[in-house]
Structures are given as structure tokens and as C-alpha cells.
C-alpha positions in Angstrom: -5.7 -137.2 -2.0 -3.1 -138.1 0.6 -4.2 -137.3 4.2 -0.5 -135.7 5.0 -0.9 -133.1 2.1 -0.8 -129.6 3.2 -4.2 -129.0 1.3 -5.9 -131.6 3.4 -4.9 -129.9 6.8 -6.2 -126.4 5.3 -9.6 -128.0 4.3 -10.1 -129.6 7.7 -9.2 -126.4 9.3 -11.7 -124.2 7.6 -14.0 -126.5 5.7 -12.8 -125.4 2.4 -10.0 -126.6 0.1 -7.3 -123.8 -0.3 -4.4 -124.9 1.8 -2.1 -123.2 4.2 -2.8 -119.5 2.9 -6.2 -119.6 4.5 -4.9 -120.6 7.8 -2.2 -117.9 7.7 -4.9 -115.3 6.9 -7.1 -116.6 9.4 -4.4 -116.7 12.0 -3.4 -112.9 11.0 -7.2 -111.9 11.4 -7.3 -113.5 14.9 -4.1 -111.7 15.9 -5.7 -108.4 14.6 -8.7 -109.2 16.6 -6.5 -109.6 19.8 -4.5 -106.4 19.0 -7.6 -104.1 18.3 -8.7 -104.0 21.9 -5.2 -103.4 23.2 -4.7 -100.6 20.6 -8.1 -98.9 21.6 -7.0 -99.2 25.2 -3.7 -97.4 24.6 -5.4 -94.7 22.5 -8.0 -94.3 25.4 -5.2 -94.2 27.7 -3.3 -91.8 25.7 -6.5 -89.5 25.3 -6.7 -89.5 29.3 -3.2 -88.5 29.6 -3.7 -85.7 27.0 -6.8 -84.5 28.6 -5.3 -84.5 32.0 -2.1 -82.6 30.8 -4.5 -80.0 29.0 -6.5 -79.6 32.3 -3.2 -79.0 34.2 -1.9 -76.7 31.6 -5.2 -74.7 31.8 -4.9 -74.5 35.7 -1.3 -73.3 35.4 -2.3 -70.5 32.9 -5.1 -69.4 35.2 -2.8 -69.2 38.2 -0.3 -67.3 36.0 -2.9 -64.9 35.0 -3.9 -64.3 38.5 -0.2 -63.9 39.6 0.3 -61.3 36.9 -2.7 -59.4 37.9 -1.6 -59.3 41.4 1.8 -58.0 40.2 0.2 -55.4 38.3 -1.9 -54.1 41.4 1.4 -54.2 43.6 3.2 -52.1 40.9 0.1 -49.6 40.8 0.5 -49.4 44.5 4.1 -48.7 44.6 3.5 -46.1 41.9 0.9 -44.4 44.0 3.2 -44.3 47.1 6.1 -42.8 44.9 3.8 -40.1 43.5 2.6 -39.2 47.0 6.4 -39.1 48.2 7.1 -36.9 45.2 4.3 -34.4 45.6 5.3 -34.1 49.5 8.9 -33.7 48.5 7.8 -31.0 45.9 5.6 -29.2 48.4 8.6 -29.1 51.0 11.0 -27.6 48.6 8.4 -25.3 47.3 7.9 -24.1 50.9 11.4 -23.8 51.5 12.1 -21.8 48.6 9.2 -19.6 49.4 10.8 -19.1 52.9 14.1 -18.4 51.2 12.6 -15.8 48.8 10.7 -14.0 51.6 13.9 -13.9 53.9 15.8 -12.4 51.1 13.0 -9.7 50.5 12.9 -8.9 54.1 16.7 -8.5 54.2 16.4 -6.3 51.1 13.7 -4.2 52.5 15.6 -3.5 55.8 18.6 -2.2 53.9 20.7 -5.2 54.5 22.3 -5.0 51.1 26.2 -5.2 51.2 27.9 -2.4 49.5 
């Protein structure tokens, strides 16, 4: 066998006869072995990014819920004020109406009807 033959180089590399195919396979495995930790680091980094985004979304949602609850309380307070104002307006109008009705009765009782 000629020492410059491709099979000889393959057999020196891995201790077996088989040629260049074994070398390429081993090189591919070596590259995969180097890629695997990088892929894992990227996946871990992406998981960290996703986890932080989920935590941020949760905080935003909690804040939004608290803001909505506060708005509901403010609306309830405004309604209470409006109801009180309306009750006062109704009371004043009723009082004016009663005064007007009693003034008209007094005028009629005194004979102040126009002829």
C-alpha cells in the first residue's frame, strides 16, 4: 500500500482502515460537540429572556388591575356625589313647589280670585 494513498491517512487518523469518510464523520461529530454547548447557552439565554418578559407582563397586568380598581372607586365616588346633588335639587324643588302651592291656597282663601 502506498503511504500517499487516502486510505492510509484515514487509517493513521483513527487506527482503522476506512478512509476519508471516517475523518469527515469524526470532524462533523467534533463540530457538533462544539455547537451543542453554544446551542444550550442560546436556549438558556432565550428561556431567561422569556421568563423575564413573562414576569414583566405579570407586573404590568397587576398594575393595570389596580389602576382599573382605582378608576372604579373614583366612578363610584362621582356617582355618590351626583346622587347627593340630585337629592338636594329634588328637595329644593319640592320645597319651592310646596311654597308655591301654599301661596296659591292662601290667595284663594282670601278671595283673591280674579273675576
